[in-house]
N, CA, C and O atoms as CSV, one atom per row, in Angstrom:
chain,resi,resn,atom,element,x,y,z
A,1,MET,N,N,20.561,52.405,-3.886
A,1,MET,CA,C,21.217,51.229,-4.162
A,1,MET,C,C,20.500,50.505,-3.282
A,1,MET,O,O,20.333,51.004,-2.169
A,2,MET,N,N,20.015,49.399,-3.524
A,2,MET,CA,C,19.298,48.102,-3.019
A,2,MET,C,C,19.517,46.948,-2.588
A,2,MET,O,O,19.935,46.288,-3.539
A,3,TRP,N,N,19.473,46.420,-1.803
A,3,TRP,CA,C,20.223,45.094,-1.346
A,3,TRP,C,C,19.163,44.268,-0.984
A,3,TRP,O,O,18.391,44.534,-0.063
A,4,ALA,N,N,19.105,43.293,-1.666
A,4,ALA,CA,C,17.598,42.391,-1.228
A,4,ALA,C,C,18.774,40.844,-1.162
A,4,ALA,O,O,19.973,40.810,-1.435
A,5,HIS,N,N,17.978,39.856,-0.757
A,5,HIS,CA,C,18.708,38.637,-0.555
A,5,HIS,C,C,19.052,37.959,-1.717
A,5,HIS,O,O,18.172,37.965,-2.578
A,6,ASP,N,N,20.153,37.337,-2.005
A,6,ASP,CA,C,20.323,36.785,-3.086
A,6,ASP,C,C,19.579,35.796,-3.408
A,6,ASP,O,O,18.873,35.676,-4.410
A,7,ASN,N,N,19.779,34.894,-2.325
A,7,ASN,CA,C,19.087,33.462,-1.921
A,7,ASN,C,C,17.491,33.242,-1.396
A,7,ASN,O,O,16.931,32.248,-0.934
A,8,GLY,N,N,16.962,34.753,-1.703
A,8,GLY,CA,C,15.859,34.731,-0.717
A,8,GLY,C,C,14.424,34.014,-1.449
A,8,GLY,O,O,13.353,33.943,-0.846
A,9,ILE,N,N,14.560,33.692,-2.340
A,9,ILE,CA,C,13.508,32.978,-3.124
A,9,ILE,C,C,14.027,31.097,-2.623
A,9,ILE,O,O,13.175,30.293,-2.247
A,10,GLN,N,N,15.082,30.845,-2.704
A,10,GLN,CA,C,15.380,29.239,-2.247
A,10,GLN,C,C,14.978,29.228,-0.773
A,10,GLN,O,O,14.563,28.214,-0.212
A,11,GLN,N,N,15.167,30.763,-0.003
A,11,GLN,CA,C,14.788,30.281,1.439
A,11,GLN,C,C,13.375,30.485,1.470
A,11,GLN,O,O,12.860,30.705,2.566
A,12,GLY,N,N,12.861,30.456,0.726
A,12,GLY,CA,C,11.319,30.549,0.888
A,12,GLY,C,C,11.126,32.091,1.940
A,12,GLY,O,O,10.616,31.987,3.055
A,13,LEU,N,N,11.530,33.245,1.484
A,13,LEU,CA,C,11.558,34.543,2.045
A,13,LEU,C,C,10.104,35.156,1.206
A,13,LEU,O,O,9.933,34.831,0.031
A,14,PRO,N,N,9.156,36.006,1.878
A,14,PRO,CA,C,7.797,35.917,1.344
A,14,PRO,C,C,8.041,37.435,0.501
A,14,PRO,O,O,8.821,38.182,1.091
A,15,PRO,N,N,7.697,37.758,-0.281
A,15,PRO,CA,C,7.650,38.625,-1.632
A,15,PRO,C,C,7.844,40.331,-0.770
A,15,PRO,O,O,7.094,40.680,0.141
A,16,ASN,N,N,8.432,40.774,-1.047
A,16,ASN,CA,C,8.059,42.583,-0.443
A,16,ASN,C,C,7.746,43.261,-1.813
A,16,ASN,O,O,8.531,43.525,-2.723
A,17,PHE,N,N,6.657,43.436,-1.745
A,17,PHE,CA,C,5.946,44.340,-2.395
A,17,PHE,C,C,6.058,45.692,-2.572
A,17,PHE,O,O,5.881,46.356,-3.594
A,18,LEU,N,N,6.403,46.062,-1.360
A,18,LEU,CA,C,6.989,47.670,-1.188
A,18,LEU,C,C,8.099,47.870,-1.923
A,18,LEU,O,O,8.159,48.437,-3.014
A,19,ALA,N,N,9.242,47.247,-1.112
A,19,ALA,CA,C,10.940,47.438,-1.877
A,19,ALA,C,C,10.840,47.161,-3.523
A,19,ALA,O,O,11.748,47.649,-4.196
A,20,THR,N,N,9.490,46.191,-4.416
A,20,THR,CA,C,9.287,45.824,-5.560
A,20,THR,C,C,8.798,46.890,-6.520
A,20,THR,O,O,9.112,46.925,-7.710
A,21,ALA,N,N,7.963,47.802,-5.877
A,21,ALA,CA,C,7.110,48.873,-6.162
A,21,ALA,C,C,8.108,49.814,-6.288
A,21,ALA,O,O,8.278,50.321,-7.396
A,22,VAL,N,N,9.039,50.253,-5.036
A,22,VAL,CA,C,9.458,51.636,-5.074
A,22,VAL,C,C,10.963,51.246,-6.289
A,22,VAL,O,O,11.323,52.192,-6.990
A,23,ALA,N,N,11.627,50.059,-6.425
A,23,ALA,CA,C,12.498,49.531,-7.093
A,23,ALA,C,C,11.642,49.558,-8.966
A,23,ALA,O,O,12.372,49.764,-9.936
A,24,CYS,N,N,10.455,49.376,-9.113
A,24,CYS,CA,C,9.977,49.595,-10.179
A,24,CYS,C,C,9.729,50.940,-10.540
A,24,CYS,O,O,10.087,51.319,-11.655
A,25,ALA,N,N,8.967,51.996,-9.477
A,25,ALA,CA,C,8.938,53.465,-9.753
A,25,ALA,C,C,10.368,54.116,-10.089
A,25,ALA,O,O,10.450,55.093,-10.834
A,26,TRP,N,N,11.359,53.585,-9.562
A,26,TRP,CA,C,12.608,54.257,-9.393
A,26,TRP,C,C,13.068,54.026,-10.970
A,26,TRP,O,O,13.847,54.953,-11.190
A,27,ARG,N,N,12.977,53.412,-11.883
A,27,ARG,CA,C,13.296,52.642,-13.031
A,27,ARG,C,C,12.574,52.911,-13.923
A,27,ARG,O,O,13.009,52.893,-15.075
A,28,GLY,N,N,11.257,53.240,-13.649
A,28,GLY,CA,C,10.510,53.609,-14.486
A,28,GLY,C,C,9.774,52.388,-15.453
A,28,GLY,O,O,9.414,52.629,-16.605
A,29,MET,N,N,9.593,50.917,-14.745
A,29,MET,CA,C,9.361,50.050,-15.773
A,29,MET,C,C,9.100,48.834,-14.845
A,29,MET,O,O,9.598,48.778,-13.720
A,30,ASP,N,N,8.453,48.047,-15.257
A,30,ASP,CA,C,7.964,46.717,-14.338
A,30,ASP,C,C,9.208,45.953,-14.096
A,30,ASP,O,O,9.829,45.791,-15.146
A,31,ILE,N,N,9.855,45.358,-12.913
A,31,ILE,CA,C,10.809,44.662,-12.645
A,31,ILE,C,C,10.434,43.135,-12.336
A,31,ILE,O,O,11.257,42.230,-12.199
A,32,THR,N,N,9.267,43.035,-12.265
A,32,THR,CA,C,8.535,41.948,-12.014
A,32,THR,C,C,8.309,40.365,-13.064
A,32,THR,O,O,7.847,39.238,-12.890
A,33,TYR,N,N,8.848,41.017,-13.995
A,33,TYR,CA,C,8.855,39.792,-15.154
A,33,TYR,C,C,7.489,38.985,-14.921
A,33,TYR,O,O,7.378,37.893,-14.362
A,34,ASP,N,N,6.352,39.870,-15.548
A,34,ASP,CA,C,4.942,39.315,-15.798
A,34,ASP,C,C,4.163,38.869,-14.457
A,34,ASP,O,O,3.261,38.038,-14.357
A,35,SER,N,N,4.853,39.770,-13.307
A,35,SER,CA,C,4.163,39.769,-11.767
A,35,SER,C,C,4.684,37.992,-11.252
A,35,SER,O,O,4.080,37.195,-10.534
A,36,THR,N,N,5.796,37.877,-11.846
A,36,THR,CA,C,6.034,36.312,-10.954
A,36,THR,C,C,7.226,36.498,-10.372
A,36,THR,O,O,7.543,35.561,-9.639
A,37,TYR,N,N,8.131,37.526,-10.448
A,37,TYR,CA,C,9.128,37.699,-9.674
A,37,TYR,C,C,9.014,38.890,-8.552
A,37,TYR,O,O,8.611,39.907,-9.118
A,38,PHE,N,N,9.255,39.129,-7.013
A,38,PHE,CA,C,9.059,40.316,-6.574
A,38,PHE,C,C,10.467,40.263,-5.897
A,38,PHE,O,O,11.140,39.272,-6.179
A,39,LEU,N,N,11.035,41.221,-5.011
A,39,LEU,CA,C,11.842,40.968,-4.442
A,39,LEU,C,C,11.764,40.527,-3.074
A,39,LEU,O,O,10.929,40.857,-2.232
A,40,PRO,N,N,12.637,39.823,-2.970
A,40,PRO,CA,C,12.228,38.675,-1.122
A,40,PRO,C,C,12.722,39.060,-0.382
A,40,PRO,O,O,13.868,39.509,-0.424
A,41,GLY,N,N,11.690,38.977,0.930
A,41,GLY,CA,C,12.285,39.271,2.339
A,41,GLY,C,C,12.760,41.180,2.398
A,41,GLY,O,O,12.512,42.269,1.880
A,42,ARG,N,N,13.373,40.676,3.167
A,42,ARG,CA,C,13.748,42.396,3.753
A,42,ARG,C,C,14.913,43.116,2.937
A,42,ARG,O,O,16.050,42.662,2.811
A,43,VAL,N,N,14.402,44.414,2.360
A,43,VAL,CA,C,15.354,44.789,1.649
A,43,VAL,C,C,15.925,46.201,2.256
A,43,VAL,O,O,15.427,46.873,3.160
A,44,ILE,N,N,16.673,46.362,1.778
A,44,ILE,CA,C,17.799,47.765,2.546
A,44,ILE,C,C,18.111,48.899,1.555
A,44,ILE,O,O,18.862,48.556,0.642
A,45,VAL,N,N,17.794,49.877,1.543
A,45,VAL,CA,C,17.777,50.956,0.694
A,45,VAL,C,C,18.611,52.158,1.300
A,45,VAL,O,O,18.364,52.896,2.254
A,46,THR,N,N,19.799,52.099,0.329
A,46,THR,CA,C,20.935,52.966,1.273
A,46,THR,C,C,21.527,54.078,-0.234
A,46,THR,O,O,21.593,53.763,-1.422
A,47,GLY,N,N,21.800,55.117,0.297
A,47,GLY,CA,C,23.002,55.295,-1.084
A,47,GLY,C,C,24.237,55.231,-1.442
A,47,GLY,O,O,24.838,54.453,-0.700
A,48,GLN,N,N,24.842,55.649,-2.168
A,48,GLN,CA,C,26.148,55.056,-1.757
A,48,GLN,C,C,27.318,56.281,-2.555
A,48,GLN,O,O,26.723,56.642,-3.571
A,49,ASP,N,N,28.245,56.781,-2.506
A,49,ASP,CA,C,29.170,57.598,-2.885
A,49,ASP,C,C,30.037,57.221,-3.847
A,49,ASP,O,O,30.305,56.035,-4.039
A,50,SER,N,N,30.541,58.177,-4.522
A,50,SER,CA,C,31.507,58.419,-5.538
A,50,SER,C,C,32.410,57.104,-5.322
A,50,SER,O,O,32.540,56.356,-6.291
A,51,TYR,N,N,33.110,56.744,-3.978
A,51,TYR,CA,C,33.704,55.232,-4.081
A,51,TYR,C,C,33.372,54.386,-3.743
A,51,TYR,O,O,34.049,53.508,-3.210
A,52,GLY,N,N,31.655,54.373,-4.044
A,52,GLY,CA,C,30.671,52.901,-3.528
A,52,GLY,C,C,30.739,52.783,-2.345
A,52,GLY,O,O,30.944,51.606,-2.048
A,53,GLU,N,N,30.666,53.438,-1.495
A,53,GLU,CA,C,30.958,53.458,-0.271
A,53,GLU,C,C,29.300,53.465,0.217
A,53,GLU,O,O,28.728,54.504,-0.116
A,54,LEU,N,N,28.394,52.413,0.995
A,54,LEU,CA,C,27.176,53.164,1.438
A,54,LEU,C,C,27.368,54.378,2.489
A,54,LEU,O,O,28.013,54.639,3.504
A,55,VAL,N,N,26.575,54.863,1.770
A,55,VAL,CA,C,26.266,56.335,3.021
A,55,VAL,C,C,24.446,56.604,2.974
A,55,VAL,O,O,23.708,55.984,2.208
A,56,THR,N,N,24.056,57.467,3.791
A,56,THR,CA,C,22.717,57.823,4.071
A,56,THR,C,C,22.318,58.042,2.780
A,56,THR,O,O,23.005,58.460,1.848
A,57,LEU,N,N,20.527,57.563,2.790
A,57,LEU,CA,C,20.304,57.864,1.097
A,57,LEU,C,C,20.052,59.319,1.263
A,57,LEU,O,O,19.816,59.838,2.354
A,58,GLU,N,N,20.119,60.000,0.045
A,58,GLU,CA,C,19.473,61.315,-0.350
A,58,GLU,C,C,18.331,61.855,0.312
A,58,GLU,O,O,17.464,61.014,0.549
A,59,ASP,N,N,18.081,63.039,0.683
A,59,ASP,CA,C,16.788,63.328,1.630
A,59,ASP,C,C,15.833,62.771,0.141
A,59,ASP,O,O,15.095,61.794,0.270
A,60,LEU,N,N,15.945,63.505,-1.252
A,60,LEU,CA,C,14.959,63.295,-2.092
A,60,LEU,C,C,14.492,61.882,-2.175
A,60,LEU,O,O,13.328,61.490,-2.252
A,61,LEU,N,N,15.642,61.150,-2.147
A,61,LEU,CA,C,15.188,59.770,-2.246
A,61,LEU,C,C,14.625,59.669,-1.299
A,61,LEU,O,O,13.415,59.672,-1.526
A,62,ALA,N,N,14.916,59.552,-0.047
A,62,ALA,CA,C,14.221,58.731,1.090
A,62,ALA,C,C,12.545,59.419,0.798
A,62,ALA,O,O,11.543,58.704,0.792
A,63,VAL,N,N,12.521,60.815,0.587
A,63,VAL,CA,C,10.836,60.948,0.303
A,63,VAL,C,C,10.239,60.436,-0.587
A,63,VAL,O,O,9.051,60.115,-0.548
A,64,GLN,N,N,11.124,60.270,-1.663
A,64,GLN,CA,C,10.418,59.223,-2.508
A,64,GLN,C,C,9.973,57.945,-2.266
A,64,GLN,O,O,8.873,57.435,-2.479
A,65,ALA,N,N,10.937,57.519,-1.812
A,65,ALA,CA,C,11.027,56.164,-1.300
A,65,ALA,C,C,9.403,56.120,-0.516
A,65,ALA,O,O,8.371,55.637,-0.981
A,66,HIS,N,N,9.593,56.749,0.712
A,66,HIS,CA,C,8.259,56.616,1.648
A,66,HIS,C,C,6.997,57.253,0.381
A,66,HIS,O,O,5.917,56.666,0.446
A,67,ALA,N,N,7.083,58.135,-0.474
A,67,ALA,CA,C,5.500,58.291,-0.994
A,67,ALA,C,C,5.574,56.962,-1.842
A,67,ALA,O,O,4.548,56.308,-1.653
A,68,VAL,N,N,6.268,56.474,-2.535
A,68,VAL,CA,C,6.228,55.437,-3.187
A,68,VAL,C,C,4.900,53.916,-2.305
A,68,VAL,O,O,3.842,53.318,-2.502
A,69,ALA,N,N,6.225,54.071,-1.189
A,69,ALA,CA,C,5.758,53.058,-0.164
A,69,ALA,C,C,3.905,53.105,0.375
A,69,ALA,O,O,2.991,52.284,0.309
A,70,ASP,N,N,4.003,54.270,0.805
A,70,ASP,CA,C,2.626,54.823,1.510
A,70,ASP,C,C,1.864,54.946,0.305
A,70,ASP,O,O,0.740,54.976,0.807
A,71,ALA,N,N,1.705,55.024,-0.747
A,71,ALA,CA,C,0.616,54.705,-1.993
A,71,ALA,C,C,0.765,53.026,-2.137
A,71,ALA,O,O,-0.228,52.311,-2.271
A,72,VAL,N,N,1.830,52.618,-2.102
A,72,VAL,CA,C,1.772,50.872,-2.672
A,72,VAL,C,C,0.646,49.969,-1.328
A,72,VAL,O,O,-0.302,49.206,-1.511
A,73,ARG,N,N,1.336,50.526,0.108
A,73,ARG,CA,C,0.653,50.056,1.037
A,73,ARG,C,C,-1.071,50.426,0.988
A,73,ARG,O,O,-2.021,49.654,1.119
A,74,ASP,N,N,-1.056,51.702,0.780
A,74,ASP,CA,C,-2.827,51.726,0.686
A,74,ASP,C,C,-3.223,50.941,-0.296
A,74,ASP,O,O,-4.212,50.262,-0.019
A,75,ALA,N,N,-2.820,50.820,-1.256
A,75,ALA,CA,C,-3.592,50.070,-2.311
A,75,ALA,C,C,-3.638,48.541,-1.866
A,75,ALA,O,O,-4.641,47.830,-1.902
A,76,LEU,N,N,-2.382,48.173,-1.445
A,76,LEU,CA,C,-2.342,46.610,-1.100
A,76,LEU,C,C,-3.295,46.278,-0.037
A,76,LEU,O,O,-3.975,45.252,-0.029
A,77,MET,N,N,-3.318,47.429,1.089
A,77,MET,CA,C,-4.225,47.015,1.911
A,77,MET,C,C,-5.861,47.142,1.792
A,77,MET,O,O,-6.792,46.542,2.330
A,78,ALA,N,N,-5.763,48.267,0.780
A,78,ALA,CA,C,-7.404,47.922,0.076
A,78,ALA,C,C,-7.645,46.859,-0.183
A,78,ALA,O,O,-8.814,46.546,0.044
A,79,GLY,N,N,-6.765,45.800,-0.749
A,79,GLY,CA,C,-6.881,44.504,-1.478
A,79,GLY,C,C,-7.854,44.109,-2.345
A,79,GLY,O,O,-8.369,43.013,-2.124
A,80,ASN,N,N,-8.293,44.857,-3.444
A,80,ASN,CA,C,-8.742,45.128,-4.554
A,80,ASN,C,C,-7.530,45.411,-5.852
A,80,ASN,O,O,-7.731,44.729,-6.856
A,81,ALA,N,N,-6.730,46.027,-5.884
A,81,ALA,CA,C,-5.968,46.532,-6.841
A,81,ALA,C,C,-4.934,45.446,-7.604
A,81,ALA,O,O,-4.515,44.492,-6.949
A,82,SER,N,N,-4.683,45.555,-8.492
A,82,SER,CA,C,-4.167,44.774,-9.568
A,82,SER,C,C,-2.470,45.170,-9.312
A,82,SER,O,O,-2.236,46.308,-8.904
A,83,TRP,N,N,-1.317,44.236,-9.552
A,83,TRP,CA,C,-0.473,44.636,-9.881
A,83,TRP,C,C,-0.154,45.844,-10.533
A,83,TRP,O,O,0.443,46.791,-10.021
A,84,SER,N,N,-0.610,45.764,-11.770
A,84,SER,CA,C,-0.324,46.950,-12.915
A,84,SER,C,C,-0.963,48.359,-12.004
A,84,SER,O,O,-0.473,49.487,-12.065
A,85,GLU,N,N,-2.266,47.928,-11.100
A,85,GLU,CA,C,-2.802,49.439,-10.891
A,85,GLU,C,C,-2.106,49.910,-9.833
A,85,GLU,O,O,-2.152,51.124,-9.631
A,86,VAL,N,N,-1.245,48.978,-8.860
A,86,VAL,CA,C,-0.368,48.988,-7.865
A,86,VAL,C,C,1.103,49.988,-8.576
A,86,VAL,O,O,1.345,51.095,-8.095
A,87,LEU,N,N,1.558,49.686,-9.184
A,87,LEU,CA,C,2.489,50.194,-10.188
A,87,LEU,C,C,2.081,51.582,-10.714
A,87,LEU,O,O,2.814,52.516,-10.390
A,88,GLN,N,N,1.331,51.762,-11.251
A,88,GLN,CA,C,0.701,53.130,-11.577
A,88,GLN,C,C,0.193,53.581,-10.617
A,88,GLN,O,O,-0.377,54.588,-11.038
A,89,LEU,N,N,-0.039,53.479,-9.258
A,89,LEU,CA,C,-0.376,54.543,-8.037
A,89,LEU,C,C,1.165,54.743,-7.769
A,89,LEU,O,O,1.429,55.945,-7.803
A,90,ALA,N,N,2.468,53.818,-7.468
A,90,ALA,CA,C,3.694,54.248,-7.536
A,90,ALA,C,C,4.187,55.121,-8.151
A,90,ALA,O,O,4.756,56.112,-7.695
A,91,SER,N,N,3.968,54.759,-9.537
A,91,SER,CA,C,4.622,56.242,-10.510
A,91,SER,C,C,4.253,57.563,-10.362
A,91,SER,O,O,5.057,58.492,-10.444
A,92,THR,N,N,2.617,57.735,-10.065
A,92,THR,CA,C,1.749,58.301,-9.791
A,92,THR,C,C,2.449,59.663,-8.864
A,92,THR,O,O,2.511,60.872,-9.089
A,93,ALA,N,N,3.084,58.483,-7.337
A,93,ALA,CA,C,3.367,58.918,-6.384
A,93,ALA,C,C,4.674,59.648,-6.448
A,93,ALA,O,O,4.929,60.738,-5.935
A,94,LEU,N,N,5.616,58.732,-7.294
A,94,LEU,CA,C,6.815,59.377,-7.494
A,94,LEU,C,C,6.848,60.773,-8.407
A,94,LEU,O,O,7.448,61.814,-8.141
A,95,ALA,N,N,5.977,60.456,-9.621
A,95,ALA,CA,C,5.645,61.695,-10.161
A,95,ALA,C,C,5.209,63.116,-9.674
A,95,ALA,O,O,5.457,64.188,-10.225
A,96,ARG,N,N,4.499,62.890,-8.509
A,96,ARG,CA,C,3.826,63.868,-8.080
A,96,ARG,C,C,5.047,64.603,-6.861
A,96,ARG,O,O,5.401,65.781,-6.800
A,97,ASP,N,N,5.452,63.536,-6.064
A,97,ASP,CA,C,6.743,64.264,-5.361
A,97,ASP,C,C,7.970,64.686,-5.977
A,97,ASP,O,O,8.752,65.248,-5.211
A,98,GLU,N,N,8.388,64.534,-7.358
A,98,GLU,CA,C,9.044,65.081,-8.067
A,98,GLU,C,C,8.644,66.402,-8.041
A,98,GLU,O,O,9.285,67.302,-7.499
A,99,SER,N,N,7.672,66.520,-8.577
A,99,SER,CA,C,7.087,67.708,-9.405
A,99,SER,C,C,6.534,69.092,-8.071
A,99,SER,O,O,6.152,70.252,-8.228
A,100,ALA,N,N,6.740,68.251,-6.845
A,100,ALA,CA,C,6.415,69.207,-5.565
A,100,ALA,C,C,8.072,69.859,-5.266
A,100,ALA,O,O,8.307,70.945,-4.734
A,101,SER,N,N,8.852,69.102,-5.648
A,101,SER,CA,C,10.457,69.625,-5.145
A,101,SER,C,C,10.748,70.833,-5.909
A,101,SER,O,O,11.820,71.418,-5.754
């Protein structure tokens, strides 16, 4: 489960590329609507139990989130990757992590 500000865009919060890439990788699709919408501000990633209560994120999902975040951070720090390349790196990191499990 990802929590993001519901009015973060109106508040002028900066785009959170890492959280957006994690969400895209987990969903297996680009959720940025042609790179015009990114999750704004800080994002909280948690697990959820069968009753809908927030719980600690499962170990596998936490490892996946870190793997994707590391790949995206490296690509963004390099400064020359397009958003589609960032998403490809995120998907590759997720797939690599899933095959190692």
